[in-house]
C-alpha positions in Angstrom: 46.1 52.8 234.4 45.6 55.1 231.4 48.8 57.2 231.7 52.2 55.8 232.7 55.4 57.6 233.2 58.5 55.5 232.7 61.9 56.4 234.1 65.3 54.8 234.4 68.5 55.0 232.6 72.2 55.5 232.6 72.6 52.2 230.8 70.4 50.2 228.4 69.9 47.6 231.2 67.7 50.1 233.0 65.8 51.2 229.9 64.8 48.0 228.1 62.8 46.7 231.1 60.7 49.8 231.0 60.1 49.4 227.2 59.2 45.8 227.7 56.5 46.8 230.3 55.2 49.5 227.9 55.0 46.9 225.1 53.1 44.5 227.3 50.7 47.2 228.6 49.9 48.3 225.0 48.9 44.7 224.1 46.3 44.7 226.9 45.4 48.4 226.9 45.9 49.9 223.4 44.6 53.3 224.6 47.2 53.7 227.3 49.5 56.7 227.1 53.2 56.7 227.9 56.0 59.2 228.5 59.6 58.8 229.5 61.6 60.9 231.9 65.4 60.9 231.6 68.6 62.9 231.1 69.0 64.8 227.9 71.6 63.1 225.7 71.5 60.0 227.8 71.0 56.5 226.3 67.5 56.5 227.6 66.6 59.5 225.3 67.8 57.8 222.1 66.1 54.5 223.0 62.8 56.1 224.1 62.5 58.3 221.0 63.5 55.5 218.7 60.5 53.6 220.2 58.1 56.5 219.8 57.8 57.5 223.4 57.5 61.2 224.3 60.6 62.2 226.3 60.8 64.7 229.2 64.1 66.0 230.5 65.1 65.9 234.1 68.4 66.8 235.7 70.3 64.4 238.0 73.7 62.9 238.8 75.2 59.6 240.0 75.3 59.2 243.8 79.0 59.9 244.8 78.7 58.8 248.4 79.1 60.8 251.6 82.9 60.7 251.7 83.1 63.3 248.8 81.4 66.3 250.2 81.8 68.6 247.2 80.6 65.9 244.8 77.7 65.1 247.2 76.7 68.8 247.3 76.7 68.9 243.5 74.6 65.7 243.4 72.1 67.1 245.9 71.6 70.3 244.0 71.2 68.6 240.7 68.7 66.0 242.1 66.7 68.8 243.8 66.5 70.8 240.5 65.6 67.6 238.6 62.9 66.9 241.1 61.4 70.3 240.5 61.4 69.7 236.8 59.8 66.3 237.3 57.1 67.9 239.5 56.2 70.2 236.6 56.1 67.3 234.1 54.0 65.2 236.5 51.5 68.0 237.1 51.2 68.5 233.3 50.7 64.9 232.2 49.1 63.6 235.5 50.2 59.9 235.3 48.4 57.2 237.2 51.6 55.4 238.0 55.4 56.0 237.8 57.3 52.9 236.8 61.0 53.3 237.8 63.5 50.8 236.5 66.6 52.0 238.3 69.7 54.0 237.7 70.3 57.5 239.0 68.2 58.8 236.2 65.0 57.6 237.9 65.5 59.5 241.2 63.8 62.9 240.3 60.6 61.4 238.9 60.2 59.1 242.0 60.9 61.9 244.5 58.5 64.2 242.6 55.7 61.6 242.7 56.2 61.0 246.4 56.1 64.7 247.2 53.0 65.4 245.0 51.2 62.4 246.6 52.2 63.6 250.1 50.9 67.1 249.4 47.7 65.5 247.9 48.3 67.2 244.6 48.4 64.1 242.5 47.2 60.5 243.4 50.0 58.8 241.6 51.4 55.4 242.5 55.0 54.4 242.3 56.3 51.0 241.2 60.0 50.4 241.3 61.5 47.4 239.5 64.9 46.0 240.5 66.6 44.0 237.8 69.8 42.8 239.6 70.4 40.2 242.3 71.6 43.0 244.6 69.6 46.2 244.5 71.4 49.3 243.4 72.0 52.3 245.8 69.3 54.4 244.2 66.6 51.7 244.3 67.6 50.9 247.9 67.0 54.6 248.7 63.7 55.1 246.9 62.3 51.7 247.7 60.9 52.9 251.1 58.8 55.5 249.3 57.4 53.2 246.6 54.0 51.5 246.8 55.7 48.3 245.6 59.2 47.2 244.7 59.4 44.2 242.4 62.6 42.2 242.3 63.9 39.9 239.6 65.7 37.4 241.7 64.5 35.4 244.7 66.3 36.6 247.8 66.8 40.2 246.7 63.9 41.2 249.1 66.3 40.9 252.0 68.2 44.0 250.8 65.0 46.1 250.8 64.1 46.2 254.5 61.4 48.7 255.3 59.8 48.5 251.9 57.0 46.5 250.4 59.0 44.2 248.1 58.1 41.0 246.4 59.4 38.7 243.7 57.9 39.5 240.3 60.6 38.4 237.9 62.2 40.2 235.0 60.2 41.7 232.1 61.7 40.0 229.1 60.5 41.8 225.9 57.6 39.8 224.4 59.2 40.1 220.9 62.3 38.3 222.2 60.3 35.2 223.0 58.8 35.0 219.5 60.8 33.1 216.9 61.3 35.4 213.9 60.9 34.1 210.3 63.8 34.3 207.9 67.5 34.8 208.6 68.7 38.1 210.1 71.0 40.0 207.8 73.8 39.8 210.3 73.8 36.0 209.9 73.8 36.1 206.1 76.7 34.0 204.7 77.6 32.2 207.9 77.8 28.4 207.1 74.9 26.6 208.7 77.0 23.6 209.7 79.1 25.8 212.0 78.4 26.3 215.7 77.8 30.0 216.2 79.6 31.7 219.1 77.9 35.0 219.8 80.0 37.6 221.7 78.6 41.0 222.6 78.7 43.6 225.3 75.7 45.7 224.6 75.0 48.8 222.5 78.0 50.7 223.8 80.4 47.7 223.7 82.4 46.2 226.5 86.1 46.7 226.4 86.8 43.5 228.3 84.8 41.3 226.0 86.0 43.0 222.9 89.7 42.6 223.8 89.3 39.1 225.2 87.5 37.9 222.1 90.0 39.4 219.7 92.9 38.1 221.7 91.3 34.6 221.7 91.2 34.5 217.9 94.7 33.0 217.4 93.8 30.1 219.7 90.4 29.6 218.0 91.4 29.8 214.4 92.0 26.1 214.2 88.5 25.3 215.5 87.0 24.4 212.2 83.5 23.8 213.5 82.8 27.3 214.8 82.0 30.8 213.6 82.3 33.9 215.8 79.8 36.7 215.5 81.2 39.7 217.5 78.9 42.6 218.4 81.5 45.2 219.3 79.2 48.1 220.0 79.0 51.7 218.8 81.2 54.5 219.8 79.8 56.8 222.5 80.5 60.6 222.5 83.7 61.1 224.5 83.9 57.4 225.4 85.3 54.1 224.4 85.7 53.6 220.6 85.1 49.9 220.1 85.5 49.8 216.4 88.9 51.5 216.5 90.0 49.3 219.4 89.0 46.0 217.8 90.5 47.0 214.4 93.8 48.0 216.0 94.1 44.8 217.9 93.3 42.6 214.9 95.8 44.5 212.8 98.5 43.9 215.5 97.7 40.2 215.5 97.9 40.0 211.7 101.2 41.9 211.6 102.7 39.6 214.2 101.7 36.5 212.2 99.5 35.2 215.1 96.5 35.1 212.7 97.3 32.7 209.9 93.8 31.9 208.7 91.6 34.2 206.7 89.7 36.1 209.4 86.4 36.3 207.4 86.2 32.5 207.2 85.5 32.2 210.9 85.0 35.7 212.4 82.7 38.6 211.8 82.6 41.9 213.8 79.5 44.1 213.6 78.7 47.4 215.5 75.2 46.3 216.6 72.9 43.4 216.5 69.3 44.4 215.8 67.4 41.1 215.9 69.1 39.8 219.0 66.4 37.2 219.7 67.0 35.4 216.4 70.7 35.5 216.9 70.4 34.1 220.4 68.5 31.2 218.9 71.1 30.6 216.3 74.0 30.6 218.8 75.5 27.6 220.5 77.3 29.7 223.1 76.8 33.3 224.2 79.7 35.3 225.5 78.3 38.3 227.4 78.4 40.6 230.4 76.4 39.8 233.6 73.7 42.5 233.4 70.3 41.3 234.6 68.7 41.8 231.2 71.2 39.7 229.4 71.1 37.0 232.1 67.3 36.8 231.9 67.2 36.8 228.1 69.6 33.9 228.0 67.3 32.0 230.4 64.3 32.9 228.2 65.9 31.6 225.0 67.8 28.8 226.8 71.3 29.3 225.7 74.6 28.3 227.4 76.7 31.3 228.3 80.2 32.3 229.2 79.7 35.4 231.4 82.4 38.0 231.9 80.8 40.2 234.6 82.0 43.8 235.0 83.9 44.2 238.2 83.5 47.0 240.7 79.9 48.0 240.0 77.7 49.0 242.9 77.1 46.0 245.0 78.9 43.9 242.4 75.5 43.1 241.0 76.9 41.8 237.7 79.1 39.3 239.5 76.2 38.1 241.7 73.9 37.8 238.6 76.6 35.7 236.9 77.3 33.5 239.9 73.5 32.8 240.2 73.5 31.6 236.6 76.6 29.5 237.1 75.3 27.9 240.3 72.2 26.9 238.3 74.5 25.1 235.8 73.6 27.5 232.9 76.9 29.4 232.6 80.7 29.5 233.0 81.9 32.6 234.7 85.2 34.3 233.9 85.8 37.0 236.5 87.9 39.9 235.5 91.5 39.9 236.8 94.0 42.7 236.9 96.6 42.6 234.1 99.7 44.6 233.6 99.4 47.1 230.7 101.1 50.3 229.7 98.4 52.1 231.7 99.1 50.2 234.8 96.9 47.4 236.2 93.7 47.0 234.3 90.9 44.6 235.2 90.3 42.3 232.2 89.9 38.7 231.0 92.7 37.1 229.0 92.0 35.8 225.5 93.7 32.6 226.5 91.1 32.0 229.3 88.2 32.8 227.0 89.5 30.6 224.1 90.0 27.7 226.5 86.4 28.0 227.8 84.9 28.2 224.3 86.9 25.2 223.1 86.0 23.2 226.2 82.3 23.8 225.7 82.3 23.4 222.0 84.0 20.0 222.4 81.4 18.8 224.9 77.9 18.6 223.3 76.4 16.9 226.2 77.4 19.7 228.6 76.1 22.3 226.2 72.7 20.5 226.1 72.6 20.3 229.9 73.5 24.0 230.2 70.7 24.8 227.7 68.2 22.8 229.8 69.4 24.5 233.0 69.1 27.9 231.4 65.5 27.3 230.3 64.6 26.1 233.9 65.5 29.6 235.0 63.0 31.3 232.7 59.8 32.7 234.3 57.3 33.4 231.4 54.7 34.5 234.0 56.9 37.4 235.1 55.4 40.0 232.8 51.9 39.3 233.8 52.9 39.4 237.4 54.4 42.8 236.9 51.2 44.0 235.2 49.1 42.7 238.0 51.2 44.5 240.6 51.1 47.7 238.6 47.3 47.4 238.4 47.1 47.1 242.2 46.6 43.3 242.3 48.8 41.4 244.7 50.9 39.8 241.9 49.6 36.3 242.3 50.4 35.0 238.8 51.7 31.5 239.0 55.4 31.3 239.8 57.8 29.5 237.5 58.3 25.8 238.4 61.9 26.5 239.2 62.5 29.9 240.7 65.5 32.0 239.8 68.5 30.9 241.7 70.0 32.7 244.6 73.7 33.4 244.7 75.3 32.2 248.0 74.1 34.2 250.9 77.7 34.7 252.0 78.6 36.2 248.6 75.6 38.5 248.7 76.6 39.7 252.2 80.2 40.3 251.2 79.2 42.1 248.1 77.4 44.7 250.2 80.6 45.6 252.1 83.1 48.3 251.1 86.8 47.6 251.0 87.5 48.5 254.6 84.6 46.5 256.0 85.5 43.5 253.8 89.1 43.6 255.2 87.8 43.8 258.7 85.7 40.6 258.2 88.8 38.7 257.0 90.9 40.1 259.9 88.3 38.9 262.4 88.2 35.5 260.8 92.0 35.2 260.8 92.1 36.2 264.5 89.5 33.6 265.4 91.2 31.0 263.1 94.9 31.7 263.2 96.0 28.4 261.8 93.2 27.6 259.4 94.0 27.6 255.6 92.6 30.7 253.9 90.6 28.5 251.5 88.3 27.5 254.4 86.8 31.0 254.9 83.3 31.2 253.6 83.1 33.0 250.3 86.8 32.5 249.6 86.4 32.6 245.8 84.5 35.8 246.0 87.1 37.3 248.4 89.8 36.2 246.0 88.1 38.0 243.1 87.5 41.2 245.2 91.1 41.4 246.3 92.3 41.1 242.7 89.9 43.6 241.4 90.8 46.1 244.1 94.4 46.0 243.0 93.4 47.5 239.7 91.2 50.3 241.2 92.1 53.9 240.3 91.6 55.0 243.9 94.9 54.3 245.9 93.0 53.7 249.2 91.1 50.8 247.6 94.3 49.4 246.0 95.8 49.6 249.5 93.0 47.6 251.1 93.3 45.0 248.2 97.0 44.5 249.0 96.2 43.9 252.7 93.4 41.5 251.7 95.9 39.6 249.4 98.2 39.2 252.3 95.6 38.0 254.8 94.2 35.5 252.3 97.7 34.4 251.3 96.9 34.8 247.6 100.1 33.6 246.0 98.6 34.0 242.5 98.6 37.8 243.0 102.4 37.9 243.6 103.1 39.0 239.9 100.6 41.9 240.4 102.2 42.9 243.7 105.5 42.8 241.9 104.2 45.3 239.4 103.1 47.6 242.2 106.4 47.3 244.1 108.4 48.0 241.0 106.1 50.7 239.5 108.3 53.9 239.5 105.8 56.1 237.7 105.8 59.6 239.3 102.7 60.8 241.2 100.7 63.6 239.8 101.6 67.2 240.5 99.1 67.7 243.3 100.2 64.4 245.0 103.9 65.5 244.8 103.0 68.9 246.3 101.4 67.0 249.3 104.6 65.0 249.8 103.9 62.1 247.5 106.6 60.6 245.2 105.2 57.8 243.1 101.9 56.6 241.6 102.0 53.7 244.1 102.6 55.8 247.2 104.6 54.8 250.2 101.7 53.3 252.1 100.9 51.0 249.2 104.6 50.0 248.8 104.9 49.4 252.6 101.8 47.2 252.7 103.0 45.3 249.6 106.1 44.2 251.6 103.9 43.1 254.5 101.6 41.2 252.2 104.5 39.3 250.6 105.7 38.2 254.0 102.2 37.0 254.9 101.8 35.1 251.7 105.1 33.3 252.6 106.1 32.1 249.1 109.6 32.4 247.8 109.8 32.8 244.1 111.1 35.2 241.5 108.2 37.7 242.1 108.6 37.8 245.9 112.4 38.1 245.6 112.0 41.1 243.2 109.5 42.7 245.6 111.8 42.4 248.6 114.9 43.6 246.7 112.9 46.7 245.6 111.6 47.2 249.1 115.0 47.3 250.9 116.1 50.1 248.5 112.8 52.1 248.7 113.0 55.8 249.5 110.2 55.4 252.1 111.5 54.2 255.4 108.4 52.2 256.3 108.8 50.2 253.1 112.4 49.4 253.9 111.4 48.4 257.4 108.7 46.0 256.2 110.9 44.6 253.4 113.4 43.5 256.0 110.7 42.0 258.2 109.3 40.2 255.2 112.8 38.9 254.4 112.8 37.2 257.8 109.3 35.8 257.3 110.2 34.2 254.0 113.5 32.7 255.3 115.7 30.5 253.2 116.7 30.5 250.5 116.3 34.3 250.3 118.0 34.9 253.6 121.1 32.9 252.5 121.8 35.1 249.5 124.6 37.7 249.3 122.1 40.5 248.5 120.1 39.7 251.6 123.2 40.0 253.8 124.2 43.2 252.0 120.6 44.6 252.5 120.8 43.9 256.2 124.2 45.6 256.5 122.8 48.6 254.7 119.8 48.6 257.0 122.1 48.7 260.1 123.4 52.0 258.8 120.0 53.4 257.9 119.2 57.0 259.1 115.8 55.8 260.4 116.0 54.0 263.7 112.9 51.8 262.8 114.8 50.5 259.8 117.8 49.8 262.0 115.6 47.9 264.4 114.2 45.8 261.5 117.8 45.2 260.2 119.0 44.1 263.7 116.1 41.7 263.8 117.2 40.3 260.4 120.8 39.6 261.4 120.2 36.1 263.0 118.3 35.0 259.9 120.9 36.0 257.4 124.3 35.6 259.1 126.1 33.1 261.4 127.0 34.1 264.9 130.6 34.9 264.1 129.5 37.3 261.4 126.5 38.8 263.1 127.8 39.6 266.6 130.5 42.1 265.4 127.8 43.9 263.4 125.6 44.2 266.5 128.4 45.4 268.8 128.0 49.2 267.9 124.4 49.0 269.2 125.2 47.6 272.7 125.2 51.1 274.3 122.8 52.8 271.8 120.9 55.7 273.4 117.7 54.3 272.1 116.5 51.4 274.4 114.4 49.9 271.6 117.6 49.4 269.5 119.2 47.6 272.5 116.0 45.5 273.0 116.2 44.4 269.3 119.9 43.4 269.9 118.9 41.2 272.8 116.0 39.7 270.8 118.6 38.7 268.2 120.8 37.1 270.9 117.7 35.2 271.9 117.3 33.8 268.4 120.9 33.0 268.1 121.0 31.2 271.4 118.3 28.7 270.4 120.6 27.0 267.8 124.1 27.8 268.9 126.8 25.4 270.1 128.8 25.9 273.3 131.5 28.1 271.8 128.9 30.3 270.1 126.8 30.6 273.3 130.0 31.8 275.1 130.4 34.5 272.5 126.8 35.5 272.8 127.1 35.6 276.6 130.1 37.9 276.3 128.2 40.2 274.0 125.1 40.0 276.2 127.2 41.1 279.3 128.3 44.2 277.4 124.7 45.5 276.5 123.4 48.4 278.5 120.2 47.2 280.2 118.7 50.5 281.3 115.3 51.2 279.8 113.8 54.7 279.4 110.5 53.5 277.9 107.5 54.3 280.0 105.8 50.9 279.8 104.1 49.1 282.7 106.3 46.2 281.7 109.7 46.9 280.4 110.3 44.9 277.2 114.1 45.3 277.3 114.4 43.9 280.8 112.0 41.0 280.0 114.1 40.1 276.9 117.3 40.3 278.9 116.0 37.9 281.5 114.8 35.5 278.7 118.2 35.5 277.0 120.0 35.1 280.3 117.8 32.1 281.2 118.3 30.5 277.8 122.1 31.0 277.9 122.2 29.4 281.4 120.1 26.5 280.2 122.4 26.0 277.2 125.5 26.2 279.3 124.1 23.7 281.8 123.2 21.3 279.0 126.7 21.6 277.5 128.3 20.9 281.0 126.1 17.9 281.5 127.0 16.4 278.1 130.7 17.0 278.9 130.4 15.0 282.1 128.8 12.0 280.5 
């Protein structure tokens, strides 16, 4: 193993494991040669060159999925060209092994190695390392071509069927395990008697962590025993500017008077933390993302964590990583939730939630100590040697850690692998099989709850639409404020959407399904009332129809209000017959017999038999609770309804409804006669 080609990138989480492997190999084989293949200008280039590794450019692109044919064609062309570039590099440096650590960046080098080996032009081996609980799409694809796939979490092998996969652990950088001497410059001046809260989101910064941490400052300023070190990240070209964002939010807090205390006395923001190992050791709590590298480093150092995993990543791997840490007792997980902003719904964590979690842990030293012990039990110091053994062709038999890495619930792992539509279908089937069961009894309810909320904030309307349906099926009443925002969002759609018939950012399908979801949730509060009131006035007829149906589902006290009766009267005059049918079906829920029957009379001879069927169904509802005088009025109205049906159904619904109403009226009349004779 004299020459090793490393590849992987897109994020630092895919680059640092490769560097850790290179560092460990150099310790055992000082004469080994390395090179790094990645995308020019990517984070992998800057990190590789900073660590003295020769860098070779390839061309590639993220996998867009098969549902976007133009993007997929562009992806295929770029990967094909990148593979040709990688073939040229491999033939020139002739590596003994390609070590791929994931991300779309690693595809060309792996494909090139496989092709050259198949053509017997280069006897190169391929080792793929998967850092996350759930393998990414690229690693899942290339795994079948690799000699070995090493996974960092027990149980991840099940996602790599058809490949030679085995647990090897995560390659924590050797330097991270070594206690440094002296105090890092970033900690200079911080009182030693304070408990250090380290918050960071990686070299590029994490918007969710930065905003949550800053927004938590007013609630934490009275915690005299803590000091917050906040690694906010460096601005990336054309991307998020963490320094400007943090400075602006702090200035706003100071202008509002929310920050009374001198900020420098308990808080320090820095762009980047170089000696992260020393700072980990100094920290009492780490606030971080759920990337595999961070999770494993926390375990290696043994630090309690508050993890804010990024939502919506491929396979939800950060969420699964974080849940594994939480299930082991080493972390508290704060899942991102959609919040209303000027830009719409944005997935984030509130400063209030983060401040409460920090205060709770700081005030419980025994729990902090237990979390620290649980974190250390997750560490696997033999992982690096196991990886080196596998790279050298040995079976990877280095002794396993006494306590293996935890496995997130199998249900959560299975659900994480499903797209929005498939996830919705799982819940629908469960609801069909368990029509009366409380939603909380479905396996993986907490994860489904999170997925539904995160889908509501997605930029793709189809995913938001599925999230709304999921919220209804799971009866997630806590999402009603978000559904209210969607229902009342009057922002205009883009030009292209309007040319195709759209009207608003939240299109008609979304608004329609919001009404249906509110009816399924079945909670009457200010949010649900606002949603229904918006729905009955909506320009899209299906939204008006579903709003009236939801009104009936929710019942009193909504159905007893003047606006509800006015909405039903307006619906009876709607130009769309489907809305008129829904309004007819709402009459019995909103009006007494004496008020409702005259409103239904104009529909007794309607040309549309479905309208007349709806009238009879309303008579049926009325007849179940009416007294003798009301039943007589209903009977008179019933006798006036035209009962011919032109619908081509094997069973005529109108006739069936008519028979049912007639029987019920006869039964009610008989009961009244009997009581009168007693």
